[in-house]
C-alpha positions, -999 to 999 in steps of 0.1 A, spaced: 412 674 613 379 657 611 370 674 578 404 666 563 399 629 570 366 630 552 382 648 522 408 620 520 381 594 518 366 613 490 399 613 471 403 576 477 368 572 462 378 594 433 408 573 426 387 541 424 367 557 396 385 565 364 378 601 358 352 601 386 341 634 401 355 642 435 331 640 464 328 660 496 324 631 519 317 593 522 287 597 500 309 611 472 332 581 474 302 558 471 292 576 439 328 572 426 325 535 431 293 536 411 311 553 383 339 528 384 315 500 380 299 518 351 332 522 333 348 489 341 319 466 335 297 488 314 292 462 286 277 437 310 257 461 330 240 475 300 221 442 298 218 434 335 212 469 348 234 493 368 212 497 398 232 472 420 265 490 414 250 524 422 237 512 455 269 497 467 287 514 496 321 530 492 340 502 509 346 473 486 320 488 462 340 482 431 340 444 437 303 443 444 295 463 413 316 441 391 299 410 406 266 425 399 276 433 363 287 398 357 254 385 370 236 408 346 256 396 316 248 360 325 211 368 325 213 385 291 231 357 273 211 328 290 178 311 280 167 277 268 175 268 231 148 259 206 156 222 208 158 219 246 121 210 252 119 184 223 87 168 208 75 139 229 59 107 216 39 104 248 25 139 252 -10 129 241 -11 154 212 -4 149 175 28 169 169 62 166 152 61 141 123 34 120 140 5 108 117 -18 104 147 -16 110 185 18 98 197 22 73 168 36 72 132 66 90 119 95 88 144 72 74 171 58 39 176 37 26 146 -1 33 147 -28 7 151 -58 0 129 -80 31 124 -53 56 132 -38 80 107 -9 73 85 10 85 54 28 53 45 29 16 54 58 23 78 35 43 100 13 12 107 20 -16 132 29 -51 121 13 -65 152 -10 -56 180 -48 -52 182 -63 -51 147 -29 -55 131 -23 -93 133 12 -104 122 -2 -136 107 -21 -114 82 10 -93 74 2 -65 99 -16 -32 92 -10 -11 61 -19 24 51 -50 30 31 -40 51 1 -73 70 0 -84 72 36 -49 76 50 -57 54 80 -41 20 90 -62 -10 79 -58 -46 89 -50 -60 55 -33 -51 22 -65 -64 6 -83 -32 16 -58 -4 12 -67 7 -23 -32 -2 -36 -18 -29 -59 5 -46 -33 13 -78 -15 6 -108 -37 -23 -91 -54 -27 -94 -92 -47 -61 -92 -58 -35 -67 -70 -54 -36 -79 -86 -54 -62 -118 -66 -35 -137 -48 -44 -142 -12 -72 -116 -15 -107 -122 -29 -111 -129 -66 -110 -102 -92 -138 -92 -115 -139 -90 -153 -111 -69 -168 -88 -71 -137 -53 -85 -140 -47 -121 -131 -22 -149 -133 -44 -180 -129 -81 -187 -126 -79 -186 -88 -72 -149 -91 -106 -144 -106 -133 -151 -81 -169 -160 -80 -189 -134 -62 -170 -105 -78 -192 -81 -97 -198 -94 -132 -185 -129 -125 -215 -149 -113 -203 -182 -99 -168 -179 -113 -145 -158 -135 -116 -171 -154 -81 -158 -163 -76 -151 -200 -40 -163 -207 -37 -141 -237 -45 -108 -220 -39 -118 -183 -72 -104 -174 -103 -119 -158 -132 -128 -181 -167 -137 -170 -168 -170 -188 -143 -198 -193 -153 -199 -230 -133 -166 -235 -101 -172 -215 -79 -185 -243 -72 -219 -228 -88 -253 -224 -106 -255 -191 -138 -264 -174 -157 -288 -197 -141 -275 -230 -125 -300 -254 -102 -273 -269 -94 -236 -264 -127 -220 -255 -148 -244 -275 -166 -277 -271 -184 -291 -241 -220 -282 -230 -213 -245 -224 -190 -231 -251 -195 -228 -288 -186 -258 -311 -150 -262 -322 -136 -255 -357 -122 -282 -379 -90 -298 -365 -97 -289 -329 -102 -315 -303 -136 -330 -295 -152 -359 -277 -186 -361 -294 -201 -346 -326 -218 -318 -306 -183 -304 -299 -178 -296 -336 -193 -271 -359 -193 -298 -386 -211 -322 -362 -184 -347 -370 -159 -358 -344 -134 -384 -355 -137 -413 -332 -100 -422 -336 -82 -388 -337 -108 -370 -315 -106 -340 -339 -133 -322 -357 -135 -332 -394 -157 -320 -422 -175 -353 -431 -197 -372 -408 -195 -401 -433 -158 -405 -423 -157 -400 -386 -158 -437 -376 -191 -435 -357 -228 -438 -364 -242 -403 -367 -263 -381 -389 -288 -402 -408 -264 -433 -409 -277 -468 -402 -242 -481 -395 -208 -466 -391 -203 -441 -420 -229 -458 -442 -266 -457 -450 -289 -427 -449 -293 -400 -475 -257 -388 -475 -232 -415 -469 -223 -446 -489 -245 -476 -491 -240 -502 -465 -224 -535 -474 -238 -570 -466 -238 -575 -429 -240 -538 -420 -270 -525 -403 -298 -508 -422 -332 -491 -416 -345 -498 -451 -333 -515 -482 -323 -480 -494 -294 -481 -470 -280 -512 -486 -258 -515 -517 -276 -521 -550 -290 -556 -553 -292 -561 -516 -321 -557 -491 -326 -549 -455 -339 -580 -438 -361 -583 -407 -331 -582 -385 -322 -548 -400 -291 -561 -416 -282 -558 -453 -282 -591 -471 
């Protein structure tokens, strides 16, 4: 009777397992449960391992094995995704799209001296990036944030050429300009001052070559004490402003004949008379000698023709 009861337990164990081998005792039933777990939850146990099912006792072993299989499957399919950790803007290393440690790209803008790829990577305020100056910008060559657009090796802001003109320092000869103020003294090749050539919109080293009337000139790039004398018809103030040495006192234009400019010049003894070139002076006009006076008249002691 005792052996028959053990055999019945074995059959019960065999029934629990689909196609399981019959056992000879309680231990056989336990093995059957192990087989049942292997068949019923084999897909999950293949990842999680079958050990837990095999070690389960005969009583309630099937449920325990299934539970173990489910646990194994969960382990196999789990794990953190590639984006779970993320890239931090405060991790004290340069990573992600940062242009320097924890700044630039998607992080906060960088300060002066920190790396950058574009102006957007640089701060508009903060130490070294004063808002009143327009904030920091990215130096095109060094790829670091600099305090001013006047030092970023780019033609930007209100500059007329790269890092000069506008609110920046004056440009040198050959650089683009809009007005004389864009061309500065102190720039290489300028001396005290350069000037903006209105024809070419470039800085020239001398106002006598900037295609406009400025400084002490009397007309475009001529006249005055510094530039070359003016051609006929151009404006003048004195004879020295004209190539012909004749500045008309009425029209203030250079003319060809000193003897018709309305002033005493050349070898004249009075206005447009006397001397070796102009007409003879009439009675009452000044003279140096009687040769300055019209025929039949003399130059008296008062140096007047009579």
